[in-house]
C-alpha positions as semicolon CSV with decimal commas, in nm:
position;residue;x (nm);y (nm);z (nm)
1;M;-0,004;-0,011;-0,002
2;Q;0,270;0,236;0,083
3;A;0,459;0,184;-0,256
4;L;0,139;0,264;-0,445
5;Q;0,083;0,587;-0,234
6;E;0,441;0,682;-0,295
7;K;0,363;0,647;-0,664
8;G;0,083;0,910;-0,642
9;L;-0,188;0,660;-0,719
10;R;-0,416;0,820;-0,452
11;L;-0,639;0,520;-0,417
12;M;-0,838;0,534;-0,098
13;R;-0,841;0,232;0,120
14;V;-0,733;-0,005;-0,179
15;Q;-0,782;-0,374;-0,115
16;Y;-0,654;-0,647;-0,324
17;L;-0,882;-0,957;-0,367
18;Y;-0,763;-1,293;-0,459
19;L;-1,034;-1,500;-0,611
20;R;-0,888;-1,865;-0,634
21;E;-1,201;-2,010;-0,776
22;H;-1,164;-1,776;-1,081
23;H;-0,818;-1,753;-1,082
24;A;-0,835;-1,372;-1,119
25;W;-0,646;-1,110;-0,949
26;T;-0,902;-0,774;-0,876
27;L;-0,805;-0,458;-0,760
28;M;-1,092;-0,261;-0,596
29;A;-1,121;0,092;-0,445
30;W;-1,328;-0,018;-0,122
31;G;-1,674;0,182;-0,134
32;V;-1,628;0,331;-0,469
33;T;-1,541;0,021;-0,712
34;R;-1,621;-0,336;-0,710
35;I;-1,495;-0,577;-0,950
36;V;-1,699;-0,895;-1,035
37;P;-1,529;-1,190;-1,245
38;L;-1,727;-1,335;-1,509
39;N;-1,493;-1,575;-1,662
40;W;-1,127;-1,627;-1,751
41;S;-1,077;-1,335;-1,971
42;T;-1,368;-1,095;-1,875
43;L;-1,426;-0,878;-1,556
44;V;-1,702;-0,646;-1,458
45;V;-1,610;-0,325;-1,260
46;H;-1,860;-0,104;-1,111
47;S;-1,783;0,278;-1,002
48;G;-2,082;0,513;-0,938
49;D;-2,324;0,472;-1,231
50;L;-2,028;0,328;-1,457
51;M;-2,004;-0,049;-1,533
52;A;-1,709;-0,156;-1,724
53;Y;-1,623;-0,487;-1,885
54;I;-1,258;-0,604;-1,901
55;V;-1,192;-0,811;-2,184
56;R;-0,877;-0,980;-2,321
57;R;-0,851;-0,996;-2,695
58;Q;-0,520;-1,179;-2,836
59;S;-0,333;-1,122;-2,495
60;V;-0,431;-0,749;-2,489
61;Y;-0,673;-0,613;-2,236
62;Y;-0,954;-0,394;-2,349
63;L;-1,186;-0,160;-2,120
64;N;-1,556;-0,125;-2,222
65;L;-1,722;0,151;-2,035
66;R;-2,093;0,125;-2,023
67;L;-2,207;0,495;-2,008
68;P;-2,484;0,620;-1,795
69;K;-2,789;0,618;-2,016
70;H;-2,960;0,928;-1,865
71;L;-2,618;1,131;-1,967
72;F;-2,560;0,937;-2,314
73;P;-2,883;0,815;-2,448
74;N;-2,764;0,762;-2,773
75;R;-2,426;0,580;-2,699
76;D;-2,399;0,314;-2,448
77;T;-2,051;0,183;-2,453
78;L;-1,717;0,347;-2,494
79;R;-1,414;0,091;-2,569
80;L;-1,051;0,143;-2,528
81;S;-0,753;-0,058;-2,523
82;L;-0,568;-0,064;-2,205
83;R;-0,250;-0,160;-2,396
84;V;-0,124;-0,390;-2,132
85;R;-0,096;-0,758;-2,120
86;E;-0,059;-0,826;-1,759
87;R;-0,392;-0,877;-1,571
88;Q;-0,276;-0,677;-1,266
89;A;-0,184;-0,392;-1,457
90;A;-0,529;-0,410;-1,661
91;L;-0,711;-0,428;-1,335
92;Y;-0,555;-0,146;-1,177
93;L;-0,583;0,072;-1,502
94;A;-0,957;-0,028;-1,529
95;S;-1,029;0,081;-1,154
96;S;-0,828;0,401;-1,188
97;L;-1,023;0,500;-1,556
98;A;-1,346;0,400;-1,404
99;Q;-1,292;0,637;-1,089
100;Q;-1,155;0,919;-1,289
101;V;-1,460;0,895;-1,558
102;N;-1,703;0,880;-1,288
103;S;-1,533;1,170;-1,109
104;H;-1,524;1,392;-1,434
105;L;-1,887;1,329;-1,519
106;S;-1,984;1,404;-1,168
107;E;-1,849;1,778;-1,230
108;H;-1,908;1,770;-1,625
109;P;-2,211;1,586;-1,697
110;L;-2,233;1,722;-2,056
111;T;-1,899;1,587;-2,196
112;S;-1,940;1,439;-2,514
113;P;-1,843;1,073;-2,580
114;E;-1,591;1,188;-2,805
115;T;-1,428;1,416;-2,542
116;L;-1,446;1,151;-2,295
117;R;-1,229;0,916;-2,514
118;V;-0,975;1,178;-2,558
119;L;-0,967;1,219;-2,167
120;C;-0,940;0,830;-2,116
121;V;-0,653;0,811;-2,364
122;Q;-0,463;1,071;-2,189
123;W;-0,549;0,919;-1,830
124;R;-0,439;0,585;-1,961
125;D;-0,113;0,722;-2,090
126;S;-0,035;0,923;-1,797
127;S;-0,119;0,692;-1,535
128;P;0,164;0,508;-1,359
129;L;0,138;0,115;-1,324
130;P;0,246;-0,049;-1,002
131;T;0,563;-0,243;-1,010
132;T;0,490;-0,466;-0,688
133;L;0,180;-0,587;-0,528
134;P;0,130;-0,572;-0,166
135;Q;0,029;-0,892;0,050
136;L;-0,274;-1,018;-0,043
137;H;-0,585;-1,127;0,177
138;R;-0,913;-1,212;0,149
139;A;-1,194;-0,973;0,179
140;T;-1,564;-0,964;0,132
141;V;-1,700;-0,765;-0,117
142;T;-2,003;-0,537;-0,050
143;P;-2,162;-0,300;-0,290
144;A;-2,160;0,090;-0,220
145;N;-2,509;0,186;-0,124
146;P;-2,491;0,583;-0,170
147;S;-2,799;0,766;-0,039
148;S;-3,024;0,882;-0,300
149;N;-3,187;1,243;-0,294
150;G;-3,354;1,224;-0,635
151;P;-3,271;1,312;-0,973
152;T;-2,953;1,521;-1,033
153;L;-2,938;1,860;-1,214
154;A;-2,762;1,686;-1,525
155;A;-3,028;1,388;-1,555
156;L;-3,295;1,664;-1,549
157;S;-3,102;1,876;-1,785
158;K;-3,115;1,619;-2,025
159;L;-3,495;1,572;-1,991
160;Y;-3,531;1,963;-2,020
161;I;-3,354;1,965;-2,345
162;E;-3,517;1,673;-2,495
163;E;-3,849;1,837;-2,417
164;G;-3,746;2,152;-2,567
165;K;-3,641;2,004;-2,876
166;R;-3,942;1,797;-2,921
167;G;-4,192;2,098;-2,868
168;G;-4,031;2,263;-3,171
169;T;-4,046;2,610;-3,006
170;W;-3,644;2,602;-2,970
171;R;-3,421;2,705;-3,257
172;Q;-3,084;2,583;-3,274
173;G;-2,946;2,920;-3,138
174;S;-3,159;2,874;-2,846
175;I;-3,084;2,511;-2,793
176;D;-2,695;2,607;-2,808
177;D;-2,746;2,909;-2,565
178;V;-2,934;2,685;-2,325
179;E;-2,677;2,403;-2,352
180;R;-2,376;2,663;-2,315
181;A;-2,553;2,792;-1,989
182;L;-2,600;2,441;-1,851
183;A;-2,230;2,365;-1,923
184;D;-2,147;2,653;-1,728
185;L;-2,338;2,554;-1,443
186;F;-2,172;2,209;-1,427
187;E;-1,835;2,337;-1,484
188;L;-1,875;2,567;-1,210
189;M;-2,075;2,403;-0,948
190;G;-2,049;2,025;-1,043
191;D;-2,365;1,794;-1,061
192;M;-2,568;1,731;-0,764
193;P;-2,936;1,640;-0,667
194;A;-3,168;1,902;-0,785
195;V;-3,316;1,948;-0,450
196;A;-2,959;2,041;-0,315
197;F;-2,918;2,338;-0,522
198;D;-3,044;2,615;-0,287
199;A;-3,025;2,987;-0,231
200;Q;-2,663;2,963;-0,111
201;Q;-2,570;2,734;-0,424
202;A;-2,732;3,004;-0,628
203;R;-2,549;3,287;-0,507
204;L;-2,222;3,103;-0,526
205;L;-2,313;3,025;-0,917
206;K;-2,383;3,386;-0,990
207;E;-2,050;3,498;-0,807
208;R;-1,841;3,245;-1,009
209;L;-2,025;3,323;-1,350
210;S;-1,940;3,697;-1,302
211;R;-1,566;3,582;-1,299
212;C;-1,571;3,362;-1,591
213;P;-1,325;3,492;-1,860
214;Q;-1,419;3,617;-2,206
215;Y;-1,368;3,351;-2,472
216;F;-1,246;3,091;-2,273
217;G;-1,239;2,805;-2,496
218;L;-1,044;3,012;-2,750
219;R;-0,780;3,149;-2,514
220;P;-0,448;2,960;-2,540
221;E;-0,337;3,055;-2,182
222;F;-0,659;2,863;-2,069
223;K;-0,566;2,562;-2,223
224;G;-0,573;2,233;-2,031
225;K;-0,741;2,425;-1,752
226;T;-1,111;2,373;-1,656
227;L;-1,333;2,674;-1,616
228;R;-1,368;2,649;-1,236
229;Q;-0,961;2,609;-1,216
230;V;-0,929;2,953;-1,391
231;V;-1,227;3,127;-1,209
232;E;-1,064;3,033;-0,877
233;S;-0,702;3,105;-1,001
234;G;-0,718;3,472;-0,899
235;S;-0,519;3,552;-1,240
236;T;-0,598;3,865;-1,412
237;Y;-0,799;3,856;-1,736
238;K;-1,105;4,019;-1,865
239;P;-1,447;3,871;-1,765
240;I;-1,763;3,822;-1,956
241;T;-1,988;4,119;-1,925
242;A;-2,294;4,134;-1,684
243;V;-2,509;4,132;-1,967
244;T;-2,386;3,801;-2,080
245;V;-2,365;3,683;-1,702
246;N;-2,747;3,781;-1,683
247;N;-2,835;3,605;-1,994
248;R;-2,680;3,276;-1,878
249;L;-2,876;3,319;-1,543
250;R;-3,191;3,364;-1,742
251;K;-3,145;3,052;-1,951
252;L;-3,060;2,860;-1,609
253;N;-3,363;3,018;-1,421
254;A;-3,577;2,859;-1,705
255;F;-3,449;2,514;-1,646
256;L;-3,494;2,545;-1,263
257;N;-3,854;2,681;-1,323
258;W;-3,917;2,390;-1,547
259;C;-3,794;2,154;-1,251
260;R;-4,017;2,333;-1,018
261;V;-4,338;2,334;-1,252
262;N;-4,272;1,950;-1,307
263;G;-4,245;1,869;-0,940
264;Y;-3,866;1,791;-0,910
265;V;-3,799;2,102;-0,682
266;A;-4,015;2,279;-0,449
267;D;-3,860;2,625;-0,514
268;N;-3,636;2,802;-0,797
269;P;-3,347;2,965;-0,615
270;L;-3,242;3,162;-0,935
271;A;-3,594;3,319;-0,970
272;G;-3,530;3,692;-1,010
273;M;-3,137;3,669;-0,976
274;K;-2,939;3,863;-1,166
275;V;-2,621;4,103;-1,141
276;M;-2,665;4,470;-1,143
277;T;-2,604;4,654;-1,480
278;G;-2,632;4,987;-1,640
279;S;-2,911;5,100;-1,859
280;A;-2,917;4,958;-2,223
281;K;-2,849;5,332;-2,318
282;E;-2,554;5,349;-2,103
283;A;-2,433;4,989;-2,229
284;R;-2,405;5,114;-2,602
285;L;-2,366;5,476;-2,765
286;S;-2,475;5,586;-3,122
287;F;-2,214;5,686;-3,355
288;D;-2,182;6,082;-3,426
289;S;-2,148;6,219;-3,762
290;G;-1,755;6,252;-3,732
291;D;-1,765;5,869;-3,652
292;L;-1,963;5,789;-3,937
293;I;-1,737;5,961;-4,193
294;I;-1,443;5,792;-4,060
295;L;-1,584;5,445;-4,032
296;L;-1,750;5,463;-4,369
297;N;-1,465;5,627;-4,558
298;Q;-1,437;5,430;-4,867
299;D;-1,050;5,436;-4,907
300;F;-1,042;5,278;-4,560
301;L;-1,311;5,029;-4,624
302;L;-1,151;4,933;-4,963
303;K;-0,817;4,873;-4,820
304;E;-0,965;4,679;-4,519
305;A;-1,161;4,440;-4,756
306;R;-0,894;4,329;-5,028
307;K;-0,906;3,978;-4,924
308;L;-1,241;3,965;-4,724
309;P;-1,533;4,153;-4,899
310;W;-1,733;4,137;-4,585
311;R;-1,527;4,390;-4,421
312;Y;-1,636;4,647;-4,696
313;W;-2,038;4,545;-4,684
314;L;-2,100;4,499;-4,326
315;P;-2,058;4,852;-4,206
316;L;-2,248;4,991;-4,490
317;L;-2,523;4,763;-4,452
318;G;-2,530;4,808;-4,081
319;R;-2,538;5,195;-4,122
320;V;-2,855;5,179;-4,371
321;T;-3,046;4,883;-4,221
322;G;-2,963;4,892;-3,851
323;A;-2,979;4,524;-3,856
324;R;-2,782;4,315;-3,592
325;I;-2,443;4,189;-3,693
326;E;-2,546;3,816;-3,696
327;E;-2,846;3,892;-3,900
328;L;-2,624;4,036;-4,154
329;C;-2,366;3,789;-4,139
330;Q;-2,592;3,496;-4,208
331;L;-2,764;3,651;-4,525
332;R;-2,794;3,451;-4,816
333;V;-2,784;3,525;-5,177
334;D;-3,148;3,442;-5,216
335;D;-3,243;3,671;-4,942
336;F;-3,212;3,963;-5,201
337;I;-3,547;3,985;-5,337
338;E;-3,798;4,229;-5,509
339;Q;-4,118;4,307;-5,354
340;Q;-4,386;4,564;-5,478
341;G;-4,112;4,685;-5,740
342;I;-3,873;4,763;-5,462
343;Q;-3,523;4,592;-5,421
344;C;-3,519;4,432;-5,071
345;I;-3,333;4,224;-4,806
346;R;-3,497;3,947;-4,622
347;V;-3,403;3,894;-4,279
348;D;-3,520;3,542;-4,192
349;D;-3,439;3,217;-4,022
350;S;-3,595;2,959;-4,259
351;R;-3,265;2,801;-4,371
352;E;-3,000;2,605;-4,205
353;G;-2,763;2,806;-3,983
354;Q;-2,990;3,120;-3,975
355;N;-3,098;3,214;-3,616
356;L;-3,318;3,514;-3,513
357;K;-3,348;3,692;-3,168
358;N;-3,735;3,647;-3,180
359;A;-4,015;3,650;-3,403
360;S;-4,032;4,013;-3,472
361;S;-3,664;4,004;-3,603
362;R;-3,802;3,836;-3,914
363;R;-3,871;4,099;-4,171
364;V;-3,809;4,265;-4,513
365;L;-3,632;4,578;-4,568
366;P;-3,579;4,802;-4,853
367;L;-3,234;4,832;-4,993
368;H;-3,097;5,185;-4,968
369;P;-3,012;5,321;-5,290
370;A;-2,665;5,398;-5,207
371;L;-2,600;5,030;-5,165
372;I;-2,732;4,966;-5,518
373;D;-2,528;5,235;-5,667
374;L;-2,208;5,121;-5,473
375;G;-2,266;4,768;-5,634
376;L;-2,422;4,562;-5,369
377;L;-2,644;4,364;-5,615
378;Q;-2,352;4,290;-5,858
379;H;-2,160;4,144;-5,566
380;V;-2,449;3,938;-5,481
381;E;-2,455;3,802;-5,826
382;A;-2,099;3,740;-5,833
383;V;-2,105;3,535;-5,516
384;K;-2,422;3,330;-5,674
385;A;-2,205;3,255;-5,976
386;T;-1,961;3,066;-5,732
387;G;-2,227;2,824;-5,629
388;A;-2,207;2,959;-5,275
389;D;-2,544;3,011;-5,076
390;R;-2,427;3,266;-4,808
391;L;-2,354;3,641;-4,914
392;F;-2,039;3,611;-4,689
393;P;-1,910;3,245;-4,751
394;E;-1,578;3,313;-4,604
395;L;-1,735;3,363;-4,247
396;E;-1,709;3,067;-4,017
397;A;-1,913;2,997;-3,718
398;V;-1,752;3,043;-3,371
399;R;-1,969;2,854;-3,101
400;G;-2,252;2,901;-3,354
401;K;-2,194;3,281;-3,442
402;L;-2,078;3,369;-3,761
403;G;-2,069;3,751;-3,647
404;H;-1,782;3,630;-3,411
405;A;-1,485;3,740;-3,641
406;P;-1,662;4,038;-3,803
407;S;-1,725;4,181;-3,453
408;K;-1,368;4,132;-3,343
409;W;-1,233;4,279;-3,664
410;F;-1,453;4,576;-3,639
411;G;-1,340;4,640;-3,294
412;R;-0,978;4,667;-3,418
413;Y;-1,092;4,884;-3,712
414;K;-1,261;5,150;-3,518
415;M;-0,964;5,163;-3,265
416;K;-0,727;5,219;-3,560
417;L;-0,935;5,492;-3,658
418;G;-0,934;5,653;-3,321
419;I;-1,279;5,565;-3,200
420;T;-1,179;5,414;-2,858
421;D;-1,488;5,441;-2,659
422;P;-1,558;5,052;-2,558
423;R;-1,939;5,169;-2,565
424;K;-1,922;5,228;-2,927
425;T;-1,955;4,896;-3,117
426;F;-2,082;4,763;-3,441
427;H;-2,423;4,760;-3,245
428;S;-2,385;5,136;-3,242
429;F;-2,490;5,120;-3,625
430;R;-2,851;5,006;-3,504
431;H;-2,861;5,277;-3,226
432;T;-2,766;5,550;-3,474
433;L;-3,023;5,474;-3,749
434;I;-3,296;5,451;-3,482
435;D;-3,180;5,799;-3,361
436;D;-3,166;5,928;-3,698
437;L;-3,501;5,808;-3,787
438;R;-3,665;5,942;-3,461
439;D;-3,497;6,281;-3,540
440;A;-3,665;6,284;-3,891
441;G;-4,001;6,234;-3,734
442;V;-4,062;5,890;-3,845
443;Q;-4,342;5,725;-3,665
444;D;-4,203;5,477;-3,373
445;S;-4,402;5,195;-3,500
446;L;-4,242;5,195;-3,857
447;I;-3,907;5,246;-3,686
448;K;-3,966;4,910;-3,470
449;R;-4,068;4,741;-3,808
450;I;-3,730;4,842;-3,976
451;A;-3,539;4,748;-3,645
452;G;-3,738;4,420;-3,575
453;H;-3,811;4,538;-3,237
454;E;-4,101;4,382;-3,043
455;D;-4,402;4,603;-3,020
456;S;-4,759;4,471;-2,945
457;A;-4,882;4,820;-3,072
458;V;-4,769;4,753;-3,412
459;T;-5,035;4,521;-3,538
460;F;-5,274;4,798;-3,482
461;S;-5,060;5,076;-3,599
462;I;-5,171;5,255;-3,951
463;Y;-4,961;5,003;-4,135
464;G;-5,135;4,680;-4,033
465;S;-4,991;4,342;-4,070
466;R;-4,845;4,399;-4,417
467;S;-4,480;4,501;-4,460
468;P;-4,498;4,878;-4,563
469;L;-4,216;4,895;-4,796
470;N;-4,300;5,217;-4,949
471;A;-4,330;5,375;-4,614
472;M;-4,003;5,233;-4,527
473;M;-3,801;5,341;-4,841
474;D;-3,953;5,685;-4,761
475;A;-3,788;5,677;-4,411
476;L;-3,456;5,511;-4,515
477;R;-3,373;5,695;-4,844
478;N;-3,309;6,004;-4,644
479;I;-3,045;5,833;-4,446
480;P;-2,719;5,967;-4,565
481;V;-2,442;5,697;-4,629
482;T;-2,138;5,933;-4,537
483;Q;-1,869;5,900;-4,752
484;A;-1,536;6,096;-4,795
């Protein structure tokens, strides 16, 4: 036992059991793992919710992990070569891997089978094997009998996501956001019985979420570290914004509310929980006329767009449509249509890879004459001739968002031009257009139609339910596309 501890194996109360009648050596972590021999070449290892079959094939031992069905409904087994020929070494590795997988899934229950396999390979290759075995003695195997406190958050999250998908009300973007929020929950708090997630746990979650770094999965300095390790490290980095924290809390609040409504918990400790933020007006500023002159300067934009045409067109489209950056990045060539004799842009989510914020975001906008004069429709035809479906086929999604790279580029672009206020972002084009339309005396309900804002009063406005394209064109044609 001392030799094993000196090797850093950290197996608690490890005992060896010699099963003479089966001619098998069995290594077991008492109270955590029990191993049952089936025959000369096959053993079964139990660890928590895991069952693992150890099989010998052509003198090499393999580990078949039977994965928990509530976490992996579409895959039940993960097979891995242990790369050892000695029974004792195979049993040791089986016990060690089963415990590590069980521990990992308790903290990261949304881990994919592919990621789990990679981790198992790493654990197998880094695991030191015992060189000597301590004195053997007989022992009686008794299975662990952990107390049950009802379904865990991870198990319920699977049911929640499956129900949301079946209902047909969640679009892929919504599913991605929910899964991201749940992944953060398990990364930061681990899995636990749903009834154990109380007000204290909710406050701790909010505090840890507030310290999560921006772009955690993309930053090289965080490679090899878990989110919780980074959050608790005390190192310096730029955390996610309060708006992002509240978005995650809102998704998790909906999940806990589903748990409450379905009778799994009595209360929802996340109800009403959020971090304090400034108003939306304080979060983003509009561009002034000087900003627009610099940002939309033709020479500057053409220089930026020598290899990537979207760098030219996105700022111009943002200026005259007020569309969100993701709405513009996911435009398809067949979203440029003609209605009522007017060239238009269709903002929609009917195709794969298109996601909108809400139903009101679905709209048709007249194309500003300045963009036609600058050759946008010719660019659309040129892209269509290549066989591409999207207007900007060079863009690749990052965490499901095509606007990731353009947003980062625009931040660098405006900083290079001397616009350093962090409250001025690509989204400021949207605020600027809305301000300009209001200053021009455009009716508020029409502005909301153009911007894709929710407004229950719109249905009863003078425009009715049809898109008022002529009124929109009259309003937009007076918006200048500032050029130098």
